[in-house]
C-alpha positions as CSV (number, residue, x, y, z in Angstrom):
1,M,6.4,-40.9,19.5
2,I,9.7,-41.6,21.5
3,R,11.4,-42.4,18.0
4,K,10.4,-38.7,16.9
5,F,11.3,-37.1,20.4
6,L,14.9,-39.0,19.9
7,H,15.5,-37.5,16.2
8,Y,14.3,-34.3,17.5
9,I,17.2,-34.2,20.4
10,F,19.9,-35.3,18.1
11,F,18.9,-32.8,15.1
12,F,18.3,-30.0,17.3
13,G,20.7,-27.1,15.9
14,S,22.8,-29.7,14.3
15,T,21.4,-29.6,10.8
16,T,21.5,-25.5,11.3
17,S,25.4,-25.4,11.2
18,V,27.3,-24.1,8.2
19,T,30.4,-24.8,6.6
20,A,34.0,-23.1,7.7
21,D,34.8,-21.3,4.6
22,Q,31.3,-19.1,5.1
23,K,32.0,-15.5,6.5
24,F,29.6,-14.8,9.2
25,R,29.0,-13.7,12.7
26,V,27.2,-15.6,15.3
27,I,25.2,-13.6,17.6
28,A,24.1,-15.3,20.8
29,C,20.6,-14.6,22.5
30,E,22.1,-13.1,25.5
31,R,23.3,-10.3,23.2
32,H,20.4,-9.6,20.7
33,G,17.7,-10.7,23.2
34,I,15.2,-12.7,20.9
35,S,14.4,-16.1,23.1
36,R,12.4,-19.1,21.3
37,N,9.1,-18.0,23.0
38,K,8.9,-14.6,21.2
39,I,8.7,-16.5,17.9
40,S,4.9,-17.3,16.8
41,S,4.2,-21.0,17.2
42,G,3.3,-21.6,13.8
43,S,6.5,-20.3,12.1
44,L,8.5,-22.4,15.1
45,K,6.7,-25.3,14.4
46,V,7.4,-25.2,10.5
47,A,11.1,-24.2,11.0
48,L,11.9,-27.1,13.6
49,T,10.0,-29.6,11.6
50,L,12.3,-28.8,8.7
51,Q,15.2,-29.2,10.9
52,Q,14.1,-32.5,12.2
53,A,13.8,-33.6,8.8
54,G,17.4,-32.8,8.0
55,Y,17.3,-29.6,6.3
56,S,18.2,-26.0,7.2
57,A,15.8,-23.6,8.4
58,Y,15.7,-20.2,9.8
59,I,13.6,-17.4,11.0
60,V,14.2,-14.5,8.4
61,G,13.5,-10.9,7.0
62,G,11.4,-8.7,8.2
63,A,10.1,-10.7,11.5
64,V,13.7,-10.9,13.0
65,R,14.3,-7.1,12.1
66,D,11.3,-6.2,14.1
67,L,11.9,-8.4,17.0
68,L,15.1,-6.5,17.5
69,L,13.7,-3.3,16.8
70,G,10.9,-3.9,19.6
71,I,7.9,-4.2,16.7
72,K,5.7,-7.1,17.0
73,P,6.0,-8.8,13.5
74,K,2.3,-9.1,11.1
75,D,4.3,-12.4,9.5
76,Y,6.7,-14.7,9.3
77,D,9.1,-15.9,6.9
78,V,11.0,-19.4,6.6
79,A,14.2,-19.6,4.5
80,T,15.5,-23.2,4.1
81,N,17.9,-25.4,1.6
82,A,14.9,-27.6,1.2
83,K,13.4,-27.4,-2.3
84,P,9.4,-26.5,-2.8
85,E,8.7,-29.8,-3.5
86,E,10.4,-31.2,-0.7
87,V,8.3,-28.8,1.9
88,R,5.2,-29.6,0.2
89,A,5.9,-33.4,0.9
90,I,6.7,-32.7,4.7
91,F,3.6,-30.3,5.3
92,R,0.3,-31.9,4.6
93,R,-1.3,-28.4,4.8
94,S,0.4,-26.4,2.5
95,R,0.6,-25.3,-1.3
96,I,3.0,-24.2,-3.9
97,I,2.4,-20.7,-5.2
98,G,4.5,-18.1,-7.5
99,R,5.6,-18.5,-11.1
100,R,8.4,-16.0,-11.0
101,F,10.2,-17.9,-7.9
102,R,8.1,-20.4,-6.1
103,L,7.2,-20.5,-2.4
104,V,5.6,-22.8,-0.2
105,H,2.4,-21.4,2.1
106,V,2.3,-23.5,5.1
107,M,-0.9,-23.5,7.4
108,S,0.6,-23.8,10.8
109,K,-1.2,-23.4,14.5
110,G,-3.7,-21.2,12.2
111,E,-0.9,-19.0,10.6
112,I,0.5,-19.1,7.3
113,V,4.1,-19.3,7.0
114,E,5.9,-18.5,3.9
115,V,8.6,-20.8,3.3
116,S,11.2,-20.2,0.5
117,T,14.4,-22.1,-1.0
118,F,17.6,-20.3,-0.6
119,R,17.9,-18.3,-3.7
120,G,20.9,-18.3,-6.1
121,K,23.8,-15.7,-7.0
122,A,22.7,-12.0,-8.0
123,A,22.0,-10.9,-11.3
124,T,25.2,-9.3,-13.4
125,H,25.4,-6.4,-16.1
126,N,27.4,-9.0,-18.4
127,V,25.0,-10.6,-20.7
128,A,26.9,-13.7,-21.6
129,E,27.2,-14.4,-17.9
130,S,23.5,-13.4,-17.3
131,E,22.6,-16.1,-19.6
132,Q,24.6,-18.9,-18.1
133,A,23.4,-18.1,-14.7
134,N,19.7,-18.3,-16.2
135,V,19.4,-14.6,-15.4
136,Y,17.5,-12.0,-17.8
137,V,18.0,-8.4,-17.6
138,D,16.6,-5.9,-19.6
139,A,18.2,-2.5,-21.3
140,T,18.0,-0.8,-17.9
141,G,19.7,-3.5,-15.9
142,R,16.1,-4.8,-14.2
143,V,16.2,-8.6,-13.4
144,L,13.2,-9.9,-15.4
145,H,13.7,-13.8,-14.5
146,D,15.7,-15.1,-11.6
147,N,13.9,-18.4,-10.8
148,F,16.8,-20.7,-9.5
149,F,17.9,-21.8,-6.1
150,G,21.2,-21.4,-4.4
151,N,23.1,-22.0,-1.0
152,Q,22.4,-19.7,2.2
153,E,25.1,-17.3,1.7
154,E,24.2,-16.5,-1.9
155,D,20.3,-15.7,-0.6
156,V,22.2,-13.4,1.9
157,K,23.5,-11.5,-1.1
158,R,20.1,-11.5,-2.8
159,R,18.3,-9.9,-0.4
160,D,17.8,-5.9,-0.3
161,F,18.8,-4.4,2.9
162,T,21.4,-5.4,5.7
163,I,18.7,-5.3,8.3
164,N,16.7,-7.8,6.1
165,A,19.5,-10.1,5.7
166,L,19.6,-11.6,9.3
167,F,18.8,-15.8,10.0
168,Y,17.4,-16.6,13.4
169,D,17.7,-20.3,14.5
170,P,15.0,-21.5,16.5
171,A,17.0,-24.3,17.6
172,T,20.0,-22.4,19.0
173,E,18.4,-18.8,19.6
174,E,21.3,-17.3,17.5
175,I,21.4,-15.1,14.9
176,I,23.8,-15.3,12.0
177,D,24.9,-12.1,10.5
178,Y,26.6,-12.1,7.0
179,L,26.6,-8.3,6.6
180,N,26.8,-6.5,9.6
181,G,22.9,-6.2,9.8
182,F,22.8,-6.4,13.4
183,E,25.0,-3.2,14.0
184,D,22.9,-1.5,11.4
185,I,19.9,-2.2,13.4
186,V,21.6,-1.0,16.6
187,A,22.8,2.0,14.6
188,K,19.0,2.9,13.2
189,R,20.6,2.8,9.7
190,L,19.3,1.4,6.2
191,S,21.9,0.3,3.9
192,V,21.5,-1.6,0.7
193,I,23.3,-4.7,-0.1
194,G,26.0,-4.6,-2.4
195,E,26.6,-1.4,-5.1
196,P,23.5,0.5,-4.7
197,E,23.2,1.6,-8.4
198,R,23.3,-1.9,-9.6
199,R,21.1,-3.0,-6.9
200,Y,18.2,-0.5,-7.9
201,R,18.9,-1.3,-11.6
202,E,18.0,-4.7,-11.0
203,D,14.9,-3.5,-9.1
204,P,14.1,-0.3,-8.8
205,V,11.2,-0.8,-6.4
206,R,14.0,-1.0,-4.2
207,M,13.9,2.7,-4.0
208,L,10.5,2.8,-2.8
209,R,10.9,-0.1,-0.3
210,A,13.8,2.4,1.2
211,V,11.8,5.0,1.7
212,R,8.9,2.7,3.3
213,L,11.1,1.3,5.8
214,A,12.9,4.4,6.8
215,A,9.7,6.2,7.6
216,K,8.0,2.9,9.3
217,L,10.9,2.0,11.3
218,G,12.1,5.4,12.3
219,I,15.7,4.9,11.0
220,Q,18.0,6.7,8.1
221,I,19.1,5.8,4.7
222,D,22.9,6.1,4.8
223,A,24.5,8.2,2.4
224,R,25.8,5.7,0.4
225,T,22.4,3.9,-0.1
226,A,20.3,7.2,-1.0
227,A,23.2,8.7,-3.2
228,P,21.9,7.3,-6.5
229,I,18.0,7.4,-6.1
230,G,17.2,10.7,-7.2
231,A,18.8,9.9,-10.5
232,L,17.8,6.6,-11.0
233,A,14.0,7.5,-10.1
234,P,13.0,7.4,-13.7
235,L,13.5,3.5,-13.6
236,L,10.1,3.0,-11.9
237,K,8.4,3.5,-15.2
238,N,9.7,0.5,-16.3
239,V,8.1,-1.7,-13.6
240,P,4.8,-3.1,-14.2
241,A,2.0,-0.8,-12.9
242,A,0.4,-3.6,-10.8
243,R,3.4,-4.2,-8.6
244,L,3.9,-0.3,-8.3
245,F,0.3,-0.2,-6.8
246,D,1.6,-3.2,-4.6
247,E,4.2,-1.2,-3.1
248,I,2.8,2.3,-2.9
249,Q,-0.2,0.6,-1.1
250,K,2.5,-0.7,1.4
251,L,4.0,2.6,1.7
252,L,0.4,4.4,2.1
253,F,-0.7,2.0,4.7
254,C,2.5,1.6,6.9
255,G,1.4,3.5,9.7
256,H,3.6,6.9,8.8
257,A,2.7,7.8,5.4
258,L,2.5,11.4,5.9
259,T,6.5,10.9,6.5
260,A,7.1,8.4,3.5
261,V,5.0,10.4,1.2
262,T,6.9,13.8,2.0
263,D,10.3,11.7,1.9
264,L,9.1,10.1,-1.6
265,H,8.2,14.0,-3.0
266,T,11.6,15.0,-1.6
267,R,13.7,12.4,-3.4
268,E,11.2,12.8,-6.6
269,L,10.3,9.1,-6.5
270,H,6.7,10.4,-6.6
271,R,7.0,11.2,-10.6
272,G,6.3,8.0,-12.0
273,L,3.4,7.2,-9.7
274,L,1.8,10.3,-8.1
275,P,3.1,13.2,-10.3
276,I,0.5,15.4,-9.0
277,L,1.9,15.7,-5.6
278,D,3.9,18.3,-7.2
279,R,0.6,20.6,-7.6
280,V,-0.8,19.4,-4.5
281,L,2.3,20.1,-2.3
282,Q,2.7,23.5,-3.7
283,Q,-0.7,24.7,-2.8
284,P,-1.2,25.2,0.9
285,L,-5.2,24.5,0.8
286,S,-4.4,20.9,-1.2
287,K,-1.4,20.4,0.7
288,R,-3.3,20.9,4.2
289,F,-6.1,18.2,2.8
290,V,-3.7,15.8,1.9
291,C,-1.9,15.9,5.1
292,L,-4.7,15.9,7.2
293,V,-5.8,12.4,5.1
294,L,-2.1,10.9,5.4
295,K,-2.3,12.2,9.1
296,N,-5.7,10.2,10.0
297,T,-4.6,7.3,8.0
298,D,-1.6,7.0,9.9
299,E,-3.6,7.3,13.4
300,R,-6.4,4.4,11.9
301,V,-3.4,2.2,11.0
302,Q,-1.3,2.8,14.3
303,Q,-5.1,2.1,16.3
304,G,-5.5,-1.2,14.2
305,K,-8.6,0.3,12.7
306,P,-9.6,-0.7,9.0
307,V,-8.3,1.5,6.2
308,S,-9.4,1.8,2.6
309,P,-7.3,2.3,-0.6
310,G,-10.4,3.8,-2.2
311,F,-10.7,6.6,0.4
312,L,-7.2,7.3,0.2
313,F,-6.6,7.6,-3.4
314,A,-10.0,9.3,-3.8
315,A,-8.2,12.1,-1.3
316,L,-4.8,12.3,-3.2
317,L,-6.4,12.9,-6.7
318,W,-9.2,14.9,-5.3
319,H,-7.7,18.5,-6.0
320,E,-6.7,17.3,-9.6
321,V,-10.3,16.4,-10.1
322,L,-11.3,19.8,-9.0
323,A,-9.1,21.6,-11.2
324,V,-10.7,19.6,-14.3
325,W,-13.8,20.0,-12.7
326,G,-13.7,24.1,-12.7
327,A,-11.9,24.5,-16.2
328,S,-15.1,22.4,-17.8
329,V,-17.3,24.3,-15.7
330,K,-15.6,27.8,-17.1
331,K,-15.9,26.3,-20.9
332,G,-19.8,26.4,-20.3
333,E,-20.3,22.8,-19.4
334,K,-23.0,21.9,-17.0
335,N,-21.9,21.3,-13.0
336,M,-22.5,17.5,-12.8
337,P,-21.7,16.4,-16.1
338,A,-18.6,18.2,-15.8
339,L,-17.9,16.6,-12.8
340,H,-18.1,13.2,-13.8
341,K,-16.2,14.0,-16.8
342,A,-13.1,15.2,-14.7
343,M,-13.6,11.9,-12.4
344,M,-13.1,10.1,-15.4
345,S,-10.5,11.7,-17.1
346,V,-8.2,11.9,-13.4
347,L,-8.7,8.3,-12.6
348,A,-7.7,7.2,-16.4
349,A,-4.7,9.2,-16.3
350,Q,-3.6,8.0,-12.7
351,R,-4.4,4.4,-14.0
352,S,-1.8,4.7,-16.9
353,R,1.0,5.0,-14.2
354,L,-0.3,3.2,-11.1
355,A,-2.5,0.5,-11.8
356,I,-5.4,1.4,-9.1
357,P,-7.6,-2.1,-9.1
358,R,-11.0,-1.1,-10.9
359,R,-12.6,-3.1,-7.6
360,H,-12.1,0.6,-5.8
361,D,-13.2,2.6,-8.6
362,G,-17.2,2.5,-7.0
363,M,-15.9,3.8,-3.8
364,I,-13.5,6.5,-5.3
365,Y,-16.4,7.7,-8.2
366,D,-19.2,7.9,-5.1
367,I,-16.8,10.0,-2.8
368,W,-16.3,12.3,-5.4
369,S,-19.8,12.4,-6.7
370,M,-21.2,13.1,-3.2
371,Q,-19.3,15.8,-2.4
372,P,-21.8,18.7,-4.4
373,R,-24.8,16.6,-2.7
374,F,-23.9,17.5,0.8
375,L,-24.7,21.2,-0.4
376,S,-28.3,20.1,-0.4
377,R,-30.5,20.5,2.7
378,A,-33.9,20.4,1.6
379,G,-36.7,17.9,1.0
380,R,-35.8,14.2,0.9
381,K,-32.5,14.5,-0.2
382,P,-30.5,14.7,2.8
383,F,-32.4,11.3,3.7
384,R,-31.4,9.5,0.4
385,L,-27.8,10.7,1.1
386,L,-28.0,9.0,4.6
387,E,-29.0,6.3,2.9
388,H,-26.4,5.6,0.5
389,A,-23.9,2.6,0.8
390,H,-20.8,4.7,0.7
391,F,-22.3,7.7,3.1
392,R,-20.0,7.3,5.6
393,A,-16.7,7.0,3.5
394,A,-18.1,10.7,1.8
395,Y,-19.2,12.0,5.1
396,D,-15.7,11.4,6.4
397,F,-14.3,12.9,3.1
398,M,-16.4,16.1,3.6
399,L,-15.8,16.6,7.1
400,L,-11.7,16.7,5.9
401,R,-12.6,19.3,3.8
402,C,-14.1,21.4,6.1
403,Q,-11.0,20.9,8.7
404,S,-8.9,21.9,6.0
405,G,-10.5,25.0,5.2
406,E,-11.6,23.9,1.9
407,I,-15.4,24.4,2.7
408,D,-17.2,26.3,5.5
409,E,-17.1,24.5,8.8
410,E,-20.6,24.9,9.5
411,L,-21.5,22.4,6.6
412,G,-19.9,19.6,8.4
413,Q,-21.4,20.7,11.8
414,W,-24.7,20.5,10.6
415,W,-24.3,17.2,8.9
416,R,-22.6,15.9,12.6
417,T,-25.7,17.2,14.1
418,F,-28.4,15.3,11.1
419,K,-26.8,12.1,11.0
420,D,-26.9,11.3,14.7
421,A,-30.4,13.2,15.1
422,S,-34.0,11.7,15.4
423,E,-36.4,11.6,12.3
424,T,-38.6,14.2,14.0
425,A,-35.4,16.4,15.0
426,R,-34.3,16.0,11.2
427,R,-37.4,16.9,9.8
428,T,-37.2,20.1,12.0
429,M,-33.9,21.1,11.0
430,L,-34.8,21.0,7.5
431,L,-38.0,23.0,8.1
432,Q,-35.2,25.7,9.6
433,E,-33.4,25.9,6.4
434,P,-34.0,29.1,4.5
435,A,-36.4,28.2,1.8
436,K,-34.8,29.2,-1.7
437,K,-36.7,31.3,-4.1
438,R,-37.7,29.4,-6.9
439,R,-38.4,31.1,-10.4
440,R,-42.1,30.7,-11.6
441,K,-42.0,29.0,-15.4
442,R,-44.3,31.2,-17.5
443,R,-47.1,29.6,-18.7
444,P,-47.1,29.6,-22.5
445,K,-50.1,31.4,-24.0
446,K,-53.4,29.3,-24.7
447,I,-53.8,28.7,-28.6
448,E,-57.3,28.8,-29.4
449,N,-58.9,26.2,-31.8
450,T,-58.8,27.3,-35.2
451,Q,-62.7,26.6,-35.8
452,T,-63.7,28.2,-32.8
453,T,-62.2,31.7,-33.6
454,A,-63.3,31.5,-37.0
455,S,-67.2,30.9,-36.0
456,A,-66.7,33.6,-33.4
457,Q,-65.2,36.2,-36.3
458,Q,-68.5,35.4,-38.2
459,D,-70.7,36.2,-35.2
460,I,-69.1,39.5,-35.0
461,A,-69.6,40.0,-38.4
């Protein structure tokens, strides 16, 4: 125990120094205001343990950025010069993950801390140099493989934006700033690291990330960073659909989705992801509905309430379903079969651009298919609808349709009352509904037995 304490004293801060030829600024705690007690106990323990073992280790990325902006970080990342196997050897409760770039997840004081090894030099468009550096790019310049390590300064330059490239040393409570990221945070400015077009070509998802961060953090994308986005938007078509879904899901659930989606449309980044936004945002009714849904989602995220990707994508695609459904009915197809055909068609078309996981299909289909059932307020149908597993999601969806003016508000008010009423009150409400006149089916004429008819004719004769 004493030996461990002495080791901690002698290594405290000494291993986090950098060489003299590296160009950076050290920002003291008195200026940036992040004391050690503001860092989560789990990530603090991981970083200090790595330092005690003789390695460099810093709190990095979004956690440092959020703390400087007065936002509580959702998670903490640690960057180190220790290799994944070396990190794994230090922490018993840890595991190596990832194929493109190996990381270590360390369980520390009840939280999962992601530990990454410093990454190497940025990719280049020179094919020969790329092969030498073990980097592979496609014809558009997108990096396909870059699994190699480097030093701290190289790691900084590999990051996306200056505000995400700050290193916090928990031992000295200092911030290491290579690229003036601290000034950008103070100015509430989002600046890409390096030459913007090249960095977007390396990873087109950075364009989506810029829109999300600007909306979430309430900052402005600087002119240099924003300039190439419109022209390079088609590059998103080359990104794997599953990765695009992950990024668009982060954007929609960042707590500022309405601002982000509007900016997404303004910069024409939606075309490779949600091209229906063109039609949705140009029609007052559908635009009002989508804006209400996004506003509702933002409020739930900000209040810490659960949100559902299935519900949100059902809303974003709903008016496309209505359009396809209406066209099929005009052609003479029956109502409900036409609806189910439209549902499958729209979701299949969207999945070709954005890999919405199939685990959300059940909720999306149920929300859509239950909408016509809210119109039926007779017999046992309303009771059966209440018992459906996704009733609450479909009910909330229907209320938003009422609020947007798509359907009559009276329907929503009736279901509000019916949902919360007692069994007796529900039956009374159903009895008060005007009975629908039913067309009586005409009975076919009774065909007499041939033998009986013949004998009757003989009697008459």
